[in-house]
C-alpha positions, 0 to 999 in steps of 0.5 A: 165400854163406858160405865156412865156418861153424864150429858149436860144439855140433852138436846139434838146433839147430846141426845143423838150421841146418847141414843147412838151409844145405846144402840151400839152397846158402848155405854151402860148408863146415861145420865142427863143434867139440865135446868128444864126438868120437863125436857129431861123427863121427856128424854127419859121417856124416849129412852135416850137417857136412863136417869136425870138429876137437877143437882150437878153433883149427883149427875156427875157422881162416878161418871166416866165422861162429862159431855157438854152439849149446851150453847157455847156461850154457856160454857164458862158457867157450865165449867164453873159449875162442874169444876168442884166435882171433876175427878182425875178419872173423869174425861170431859168433852163437848160438841161446840161448833167453835173450838178456840173459844172453848179451849180459852174458856177452859183455861180461864176456869181451871187455870190450865187446860185439863189433860182429860178435857178433849174438845170435839165437834160433830159436823152433823145436825138438823134444822130442828132442835130439841131432844124430840128429834134425836137420832141414833143414826145422826152421826153415821158417816159424818165427820167429827173433829177432835182438837186436843191440846198439846198436854192432852192425855193420849188415852183420853183422846183414844177413848173419845175417838172410839166413842164417836167411831162407835156411833158411825162417825169418821174422826179427824184430829186437827188444831183448833185454829184450823178447825175454826177457820174451816168451819167458818167457811163450810158451816158458819158462812152458809148459815149467815147467808141463809139468815141474811137472805131471809132478813133481806126478803122480809125487809124488801117484800114480806110476800116474796116468799109466797112466790119462791120455788124449790131452790129457795126452799133448799137454800133457805132451809138452814135459816130454820136452825136454832137462833141461840146456838148460831148467835153464840157461834158468831160471838165465839168465832167472830174474826173467822166468820167476818173474814169469810163474809167479806171474802164472799162479798168479793165473790158476789161483787165479781158476779155483779160486775160480770152481769153489769158489764154483759159478760155471758161467757165469764158468767157461764164459766164461773157457773160451770166451774161451781157446778163441777166442783159441787158435783165432784164433792157429792161423789166423794 
């Protein structure tokens, strides 16, 4: 059990992590820190955190774990802010969707990668954001990828893994480059497609959405995701995201050519293979 966790940025992910730990009885005290006192007060009303502070020194005092759950572009400022108050006993972790940039920023701020800084990324979420939609069960049977650097403290890695497993997550360890490439394909690219689809419809015919059915609603759902968070993800994982956008464009070009050249058999084979692959994935 952890005595005290300080969560910087009590929104959907940070709030759900706190709620899950409370439900599993793995933490005695959860403290929130942020700039928006109204949001922190609401988190306390919802019993997601036990206390909150607007002063980082007070929030971090005697904390066993500092969890950074703010947009990735804020990480440099956040790490600069906590740096004077970090002790050798404190673990630091995060929930950012990009890991290479997080590690790079940490090395810049601290001059090295602190051995107790264990980057992590829970592959879970909702299209809604904010502490109001926090869910203690959000991470049940969801993957959490941990990307410790070579100098990482082994016990800190074990402790962070145990905390995520206690809220129902399936923990996997990999290097940050593999993580950023995989997530660019499976998470970042689909969001770019959803955002671009909505942009295309707005530009082409703003009233087109009035004639959309369930398939369009399902496909475009993630375009309701937090714009600031996804802006930051793009800025912090540009090479991988652009690589997979360009790769996907080739796939679209292939379908367009099959349609242009009236090749129904090839189209059916492509669609059947895609259908089979998705159904196989759903069974896993």
